[in-house]
N, C-alpha and C positions, 0 to 999 in steps of 0.2 A: 572746526574746533579744538581745544584743547583737554588735557586726561583731567579728570574732575581733582581738586583736592580742599581737606574740607582740617578741624581742629583735629580728627581721630589719628591724627602722626602724618598728615600730607602725604602727597602722592609716592608711588615707589619710586626707588630709585632705577629698576629698569625700565620705565616705561615714561617719567617724567619730562623728559628732554627731548620724548621723540614725538617730529613732528607728525600732524595727522594727514594724511595722505585720503583725498575723495571720498571723505565722509568715512572714513573707517577710523574707529577709538583703540586705543590701547587702556585696558583697564588698571586703573591703579589699585592698592590695597583698599580694602572696603572695611567696614566696622565688623566687630564678631556678631557671629549669628548671619551670616551673610550666606544665602544657601547656594555652592555652587556645585553643577554637578557633571560637569566634563571639563577633560583640559587640552590646552591646544600647546605640544610642546616646539618652543621657539625658541630663540638664541638663548644661552644659557649662561650667563659671565662666571666666572671662577670665584671663587671666595675673596674678597676683597677687590677685586677687578671693578674698575672704575670706567664708566661706560659715556661717550658722550654726550656735552648737553645735560649731565645730573647734577652739575655742583659740586662735583667730587666726590658724592658720597659713597659707602661701599653698597653693591646691590644686595638686594630684602632675595632673603633666603627662604620665605616662609609665605609667598605671594600664591603660592599652587591649589590653598585650601580659600585664601581671602580676595581671589579678585572679585569686583564691582561691574555686574553687565551696564552697560552706558545706555542711557535711554535710547528705546528703540532700535538696536541692536540685537543680533543672533550672537551666540556666546557657544564655545564648541571643542571636543578637542580630541588629539589623538594620545593613546597608552604609550609607553615606554614599551621597545621590547621586551620579552621575558628577559631576564635576567638584569637588565640593565639599571641603574640606580634614578629614582626619580631628581630631574638635577633642578634647582633652586632659578627660579624666577621665569616658570614658562607664562609663555606668552599667551594672556587671552585676547582675543579680538570680538569686538561687535562689528556689525557687516550694516551700511544704510543699503539702501534701494539704489544711490546715485552713484555709477559705474564707475572704476579708475584701476589704479592699483596700489597693490599692499603689498609688503614683504611677505614671500607664501611659506604657509606652515608645511611642514612633512606631508605626504599625499598625491594624491592626485585632486588636481585644480583645473579650476576654469583659464579660459583666458585672462581673469582680471589676477588668477593666481589665488583664489580663492576656492579653499576644501568645500565646496556647494552643500555638496549632498549632507557630509559631516556637522556642518554647520545648522542650517535648515533642522536636520533631524536632531541635534542638541537644544536651539533653540524650544523645536517643540515641543520636546518632552518635558522640558524647564515648564512651560506654559498652565501646561495643563496636570503636573503633579503626578505625571505618570513617569514608570521605573524602567522599561525600556521601550523600546521599538526599532524598527529596519526601516531602510527605504529599498526598492524593487526597483529597477528599469527593465523597459520590453528588449529583449534581446534583437536585434538587429536581423530581420529575415526570418524568423521562428516566431511562433505564438507565445511565448515562454516570457516568463518571468524571473529575472535574474537578480540574486538580492545583493547588492551595493554595497550595502555599509548598514552597521549593526550597532547598538549602545545598548549600555546598560545588562548586558546578558551576554556569557559568553556565545558566540557561535553555533559552537556544539547541540545547544539548548534545540536549536531551528534548522538543524543539517538537515533533516529529509525534507525541507521546505529552503534549502537554497535555489533552487532552480523550478518554476511552477510554472506547470501549463494553465491556459486562460479556460481549458474548460476541468480544470481540477475543484472539487467541492472543497476549496479551501479561501476563508476570507478578501485575503488579497484579488485572488484571482474572480468570485464573487463581488467585487468590488469594482474592479475592472470591466466585465461583462454587463454590467447592469447602469455602469457610472451611477454610483450612489454612494456614501457612507454605511456601510455593515457595522451592528454593534452588535457584540454577543456581550448580556451583561453577566454571565459568570460560569463557573464549571460545567454547572449543570445544565444549561443552556447551550455549553460548549460541545460536552455529550449528545445534546438532542440534536443540532445541527451539523456540528462540522466532528463525528466522533474519530476522524482520523488526527486530527490534532489533540483531543479528549483522552483517546488511547496513551497517546505517545505522552501527552504534559497532562494528566489527573491532578489536576490541581487545581484550587479556587482562584482565577484570575479574569479579569475583565480585557474584553481587547477591542479599538478600535480599527477599522480600514479604509482608507481611502483610497481611488484614484488619482492619480496626478494627472491632471487632463485638461487641455481647453476647449474648444467649440469644436479643433481641426484634427486634433488628431490624442493620441493617448500614449503616455510618455513612460507611465510606469504605474508605482502605489506606496502608500507607507501604511505601516501598520504601528499604534504604541497599546504597549499592555498595562494594567493596573492593579494590586491588590487586591485580594477578593473579598477585601474587605469597602473594597467601592461600592457606590450606591446600584441599586440593578439598571437605574436609568442612567443614560448621558446628560450630564447638564447642558442645556445651551449656551452654555459659555463655552464650556469645554469643545460643544461643537461648532463653534464661530471660528473659535483658533485654531480647530484642526484644518475647517475648510478653508477657512484664508490662508494659512500656512500652505497648504496644498497647490492649491490657485497661484500662490506666488512662486512657489518651486517649480509648476509647468510654465508659468512666463519664461522661467529663464532658462528653461531645456526647452522651452520652443526657440529664444534666443539664439540660445547655444547651437544649436540644428539650424539656423536658418545662417547661421556666420559659419559653419561647416567647423564647430571647435566639439572634438568629442568631449562627454561625459564620462568616466569611469568609473570604477569601484573605486572604495577610497577606506582603506586603514578603520576597524573598528572603534568606536569609543567605550572608554574606562570612565567609573567616576571619580574625580578628587579627593586624595585625602583630606580630610576634614584638617584646619588648624586647631593650635591649642587655646582655647580662649582666656583672655588676660584673667589673670589672678589664679591658673586652676597650678594643678603638681607640672615639674619639669618631667621632659623624659626618664632622666635617672632614678628620680624620686617617685614616680609611676610605677616602674619597673620594681622598684624595691616594695613598694606598697605591695604590687601583683604576687612576687613572690613569697609573703609571709603568710597569703590566704591557705585555708586546710584543702579546697579544691582545687583540679586543671581547669587554668585557663588556654584558649588557641584564639588566636586570630585567624582567618580564613579571608582568601581574596576572595575573586567573584568565579574565580576559574577552581574553588576550594581549597588551593597550596596554604602552608602553614606559613604564616610570614611573622607569628612569635607563639612562643609558647614558654608558660612558668613551670616552674622543677616540678610542681605536681601535679602534672600535665603528664612530664617525661615518665615522674614515677609512676602514672596510673596503669600510664600505658606501655610502659616495660622496655620505652625507644628513648634513649640519648637523643636532647634537643636537635643537637646540630643532623641527626638524620631524619628529625619532623621538616626542618626548615625547609620550604621550596619543596614540599611532597605534598600529595595529599593522602589526607588520615588513612582510606581505604587503601592507599597503593604502599603505604609506608607500613602500617601496621598492619598484618596477615590476619589475625582475627577478626579484623574490620573491612575482609574483602569480599562483602556478599551485595549483592546487587539492591539490596533493603536499604541499606547504610548511607552507600550514593542517593538513594533514592528522599532518604530525608535533607539531604541538604540540599537538592535540587528541588522539593515542594517549599523549603525556606524562604528560597530565594525569589523563586517566581511569584509564589502566593504573600511572598512580604509578611512571614508569622512565623511564629515561633513553633518548632517542631524535634518531638523527641523520641530520642529511641533507648533500649537497654540493650545491651551486647556483653556475652560472656568472653572473658579475658582468660584464660585456660589458665589454671585447670577447672577453677572455678568460684572466680572473684566476677560477681557481676558491677557491671558499671550502667549509668547513669548518662547518657548523653543528650543538650537542650543547643542550640540550633537558635543563634539568634542576630535576626537577617539584618540589616539597612543597604540601602541602594549604594554603598564602599563596601558590603563583604560581610561577613559573617562570623561573631564571635559566641566562641563552642565552650559552654562549662560540663565539667567530666567531672563526677560525683561516684564513692561507691553504693551501691545501691541493696543496703543488707538486703530488706522486705523483700524485693523479687529472689534474690538469693535462698530466701526462706521459704520461700512458696515453691522453688523449684526444687529444694530438698522434698518438698513434703508432694511432690509430682503435680501434673495438671489438671488443674479443676475440669468435672466434668461441666460439659454443655460449652466451655471457649471456643469462642466459632476462629478457624485459621488463621492462619496469616495472609491479608489481604497480597492477591496475586503481587509479586515483583515487574519492575521495568520489564525486564528480561523478558518474562513468562507473558506479561502483555501482548511484547513485538510478535514471541514466537506464535501466540493464540493467532494477532492479526497475520502471518506471513502465512499461517496454514489455513485461513481461510478464503486466502486470494487462490490457493490451491482446488477451491470446489467447482465442479463441474457441475453435476446435476444437484435436485434436491436431495437426494439421498446423501450424497456426498457431503453435502451443509450438512444435515441430522448428523451425521455419524462423525463431523468435527466437533461439533456442539455438544456433542452425549459423550466422546472421548479425549476431547482438548479444555474447552471450557469449562462444565459442568465441574469434574473434576479442581480443576485449578479454584475455583469460587465454595469447592465445598455440598455443592447439590450433590443430593442424591437421587435427583428424576429430574427428568424434563417432557415438555409434550412443546411439538413445533406446529404452529398454527396456521392454518393462511386464510384469506378474505378473497372470496370470490362469489359476485352479483350478490350481496349481502348478507351473508351467510360466512362461518368459519367452519374449516375443513383441517381436519388431522392429518397432517403432512406426515407426523411418526411420532414417535414416542419411548424412551427406555428409564429404566429405573422404578416402573411401574409392578406387583406382583398381581395386580388386579387391573385387566386391559379395559376393564368396563369404565375406568378412571376416566381415560382419554378419549375413547370411544362415546362418551355421553356429551361430550362437548362438538361432535361433527355433525352438520350441518346445523349448527346452531346460531339462530340470526342477530344481527348487528345490533338489532335495538333493544335483547333482551338485557336483563339489570344482571352485570355478570363482572367480577371481576377482570375478564378474559375481553369480554367486549368494551367494560370502560376504558381499559389503557388504550384499548385502541382505536377508538373513536376520540379520545382527550388528546391522545399522541405523550403521556405524560406516562411516564413509570409509575407503578404502584409494589408498593414492600409493606408487607404484613411479619411483625416479630411473631405473630403467634397463632393459636388456631380463634381462639377467643377473641382478638381482634380482628381477625378475617370473617369473622360469624355474625360479628355484631355491626361490621357493613351492609352483611352478603347473611342475612339469615336463612336462607335456600341451599348454601354452603351445608348446611348439619344436616343433610341428610347423603352426603359424599362420605364415606370415610375410607381418605388415601394414605391413612397412615403418618404423613407429613404434619410436621408444627411450624413450619416457617418458610414465606414465597416468595420471590419475586416475578410480577405481569412484567414486561418489556414490549412496550410496541413496537413492532418492524417495521418501520417508516424509512424507503427511501426515492429520491427524487421526488421529494413532497406526497407521495403516493405511498395511504396505508399496504400495504402486505400481509399481517398477519402480527401473531404474538407467540412468543418465548415467554414458558412458563418454566421458570426454577422453583425446585420445590426441598425444603432440609429438611431430614430426619429430625433436627431438636429445635427448641425455638432460639433466636439470635435476632440481636439486633443489627443496624445496615447503618454503620456509623455514614457520613456525608463522601468520605473519597470513596468509600464502598460502593456507594449510590453509584457514583461518578464513573467508576471502572465499566460497572455493571452495564452503565446508561450507555456510555462508547461501546462496549463491545457489544450489544444490542444492535446498535445501528453499523456497526462493520457485518453484523450476521443477515444484518439486513439488506445492505449492499450484496453480500452475497448471495441471500436466497433470490434479491432482483436478477440479480446473472445468472442463478442456478435456473428459474422460472423461464428467462428465455431462453437459454440455454436448451432444457426439456422440451419445449413450444417447438424452436428450431429442428430439432431431433424430432419429433414428431412428425413435421411436415415433411422433412429429409426423408422416415423411413414410409412415412406414407407415400411422395412420388417417388420412390425406388421400388417400392411393392404396386405401384400401378402401371409401373413401365418392364416391369419383369411378368414372364409368364405366371399367372395365379394356377394351372394346374398343365402338364402336360398332356398332349392328344393322346387316345390310344388308339394305339396300331396294330392290325394283326398281325404284321410280321416283325414290329420291332418292340421290345420293352423298354421302356426310359424312366432315370430317375435323374432329380437334378437336387442341388444341394448352393445355396449362398448363404457368405456371412457377411458383414458390412466390416469396413476398415472400424478401429476404437480409437483413431486419432481422428481430426478433425471434426467436420461433422457427420461421420461412420455413415458415410455415404460414399460412392464411389459410380465407376464408371465400367465395372464387369460385367457382362452380360451374356445371354445361353437363349436359343429356341429350339423347339421341334418343328416344321412346316410337313403339312403332307401337302404334296403338290402330283396329282397325273397317274394315282398308283405310284409314285415313289415316296419319298421322303427326305427333306432335308432337314439339315442340322447345324446350328452356327454355335459359336462360343470366340470373345471379347476382350477385350479392355480398351475401354477409352482413357487417355491419359486424365491425371488428379483425382481428387477425394472432395469432389464439393458438388453442389446444386448445375453449376454449368457442364461438368464430365458427366453428372444423371440426365440433364438433359439430352443432350449430344448421344450417348446413348442409345437413348429412346429413339432419337431420331436414325440412327443408323440400322437399330434392328426393324426400324418400319419399313425403313429402305430394302433394307436383305431381304421382307418378308415380300416385299410389292414384283421385286429382280425375280423372286424364285417362283410367285405365280404367274408371271407372264413367261416362264419356261427357260429363263435365260440359263447358260452353265455354268460352273463354277467358277470358272476365270472370268469370266465376264462381270459374273455377279460379284466380282471381288474389283476389276478392272470399276463400275458401273460405284460401286462403294466410295472409292477410292475418289473419282473426281467428282461425288456428291459432298463425300467432306473437304475438300478445297474448297467446293464453290462456297460451302456454308461459311466460311473466313474466320471457324472457329479458333483458329491457330493452334489445335489440338491433334493431338496423333491419335490412332489407334492401332493394337496388333488387334488378328483377326483369323479363325481356322471356320473354313469352309465348307460343308461334303453332300453328295446326294446319296442316299442308298438307294440300288436296284436291286430290290431283295431276288426276282426272278433271277438275274444273272450272279445274284451273290456278290458282288462286288461295292465298292464305294470310290467314288471319285471327290477328293479332295484338292482342295486351294488352302494354300497357310502366305498371310501377311506379314511376317515377326513372330508369329504365336509361337509358342514351346508346342514343339510336336506330341500328337498322339503316342497314345498308349495303347498295344492290339493283344488283348489276350486271347489265345486261339483254343479252339474247344480244349483239347489235349493240353490246357493248363499253363504253357509254354504262353513268354510278356515279351513282345518286343516295340522295341521305340521306332514309331516310322516317321525315318529324318525325310521330311516329304521337299521337295522343290517347291520356292515359293519365292516370293517378292519381297521389298521392301514394306515398311508398314503404313497404313493406311494415312494418308492425309499430309505425306510428304512430297511425290511426287505428278504429278496430272500423266505424266506421260507412263509413267509404269504399269508393266506387264506383270502377268501372275500365270505359272505352270500350273497345269490340272494332272494330277497324279492317282492310276485306277490302282485301288487295294485291294485281293481278294476275300470277303468275309463270309465263310462257311457258317451254318446256322450254329449259336453257340458260343460266337465269336462278340466277345465283349471288349469295346471304344471306350477309353477315357476319355476325356476331354476338360480341360482345366485352364486358369488360369495361375499364373507365377505364384498368387499369394498362397498356393498352395503346397508349392516345394521351397520360396525360397525362405530362407530365415536367417541373421545377423551368426556370421563365423562357419555357414556352413557352404562345401561347396555346392554349386548349382549342378554339377553333375552327379553327384554323392547325392543328393535330395531325389534327383530325379531316378536314378538306381533302387534307392531304396524307397520308392513309391511303386514301381514297377515288381519288385518283392513284395510287397503288401499285395498289391494286386495277384500275382501268380500264385501267393499263399492263404488265401480268402476261400473258404470252401464254398461250396455250393451254396446257390443263397439269394432269397431276393431280392433286385438292384438296389430295393430301397434300404436294407440292412446293409448292403455292400457298401452306400454313399455313406451313410455313417458310419461305418468302421473306419473309410478312410480318413475322412476330415477330424477324428476324433486320436487316429494314429499319427494323423502328420501335426499333429500341437495344434492346429488352427481353432481350438476349443477355448486357447490360452488366454487370459483377462487381457493382454494387449494385444492386438494385430496391427500393425504397420500398416496393414495392406490387406482389401477386400479379398473374399475367395470364393471362386466360381468352379462348381462339376458339375457334368454332364455325362450318366452313364448311358450307353447304349447296348443291346442284346437283343443277335439276331437268332431270328424263328425262322424255322422251314415254312418255305411259302407256300402260300394254297393249303 
């Protein structure tokens, strides 16, 4: 088929003579008003250059903005590199399903030479009148979607989602997991369902995500976005276009895979510049007209870079036009270097609606900025704001709401929530980070369990009964807390009168607050509770602030879900640890004993340290050890080792044989873990102890005269390494009044401290301690060692034994 010509000026000289190839059309110039979204750079003849087959006419210089899309084809394009000048007569192609060869535009292509992903995405965005979108490909060998091409928006806006795990709570990942179209009808729905996106992009926009898949395989996903003005529901026509386009793309990717043709990422797409309509001003006259205006005008591209600024804009900004061109306003104008100003540009571009802000140009000139977006960039109007300057001189008005949290603050808050481990960590972060950022004076964090609300914590209320009366509240009770949780919809009340109108029973509650936000905490589709933010003064909650608060509540819910799981696992771990360690030590006539155990504060706060005191045939056996690891496996193995030691002691094995038997058991269990151990048998009648050691720190002995020595015992390797290992026993005299200190390495090891120095310090503290009950001595040694610090990388066990006179 040939390129179409008509009475509107005939065919473009750059394309009229080119023969078609395999069903591919080269578009000619179109009538004014044709909507062209994206451009593909092709061959660009120089000024006056004649092309073969064109009849000698000069190359058209205005085709970039006035191409015609051939019937049934796909139109797309690639942006010129930064700093490059748009060349005339950029080639726009239309591709049918007929496979064949075509002149390859720049970028990655399929075997046929076509930039497959770019063409598909450009056509899709245009067909459904969206303003941006992206294609993802499934990474080879891993469950990850990788962004292959993006259209209509700087990729930096989607930087957090360039690589998306298939399990991520992101629309494209959900579309692939569930093999269906995922529709998000606006900012509030995005905040409820996908808070990770809404917290980074808290702007009004709609989004559709679809899988790119055949019946046999998944190849990737696509998403497209519309301005916030899009209807809340996706139209059937839009749904059909989206589904059909993704099905066609999947078939082509399947064919490429069968033919072993890799499809790789392609350069992102930018929108084409619109050509002037006939009868309008020329470029020079338009510039003169704009220069006469009393207010500033700037043209920004999609990246926020200034492409044009009139003299009034330069004068108002205090920066020469030459210094503005090619830069972003917030980068070239020092007093605009504030995240809130860049945020207004992002809001305008993503939401495709006018945004504005007022900024102070030092020393005292207030300027008003208005961003007017389109799919090709933004126009900025700059003017003086005398009313704002006058208001500023008179001081802030009472009740003025604080500025909405900026993007950098939102990201900081989201990052802080990822660090929360337990429920109290979540409460602390919400109280210390989120509440002040949104201007809240007080908060209550409520959890849901067994059909009732339970207070997890509260801050900021002078009267604690305000929060306590909510504890145990039935979910069926009429309350803003339960309504928000049951419906999953946040509730905002600008004043006490508004709240009491809907909930008259609240009149009996005097909390001193004047406005509230009741935010449901829902994660993984499960209601977890409600976060109540209270404000000291009446305030309104604009749409954008509601979206931010809803997004933050989603992040709080996810953090709370993790925290509840963590606390549950921690309780189970501590319960397991407590069950495996002795609840009390036996009372023996000739031996006084005291023990202390502290879990590590990292991981699951559970470890493999153990100790025991076992009476046996008129004697007493003591053991202390440390199984490798800080997890449930280590704790379970510790329990088995302790039980085995008790059994071997009960049957009367000597210390060296107890160690050999325990070593063989540990190897036979096949746990691939090793353990250190110190075992001793006390003989009060003979006033001696027989000891065997397997890679464990040496015990300390304080004699009755107060002198302390380190018992450097002969021993053997760690348990669980060598099945043929042997362990020597050593007999040590223990006169009445002697104190033995058995411990694990967590008591003496600390970063940056030599182990010998740490051991000497423990011996010194033991020797300087006065005569006192062993329980008090144990507390003193643990406290002075620093083991009670908030962070402990290892668990700590201490067993003290003091001999008494026999009989």
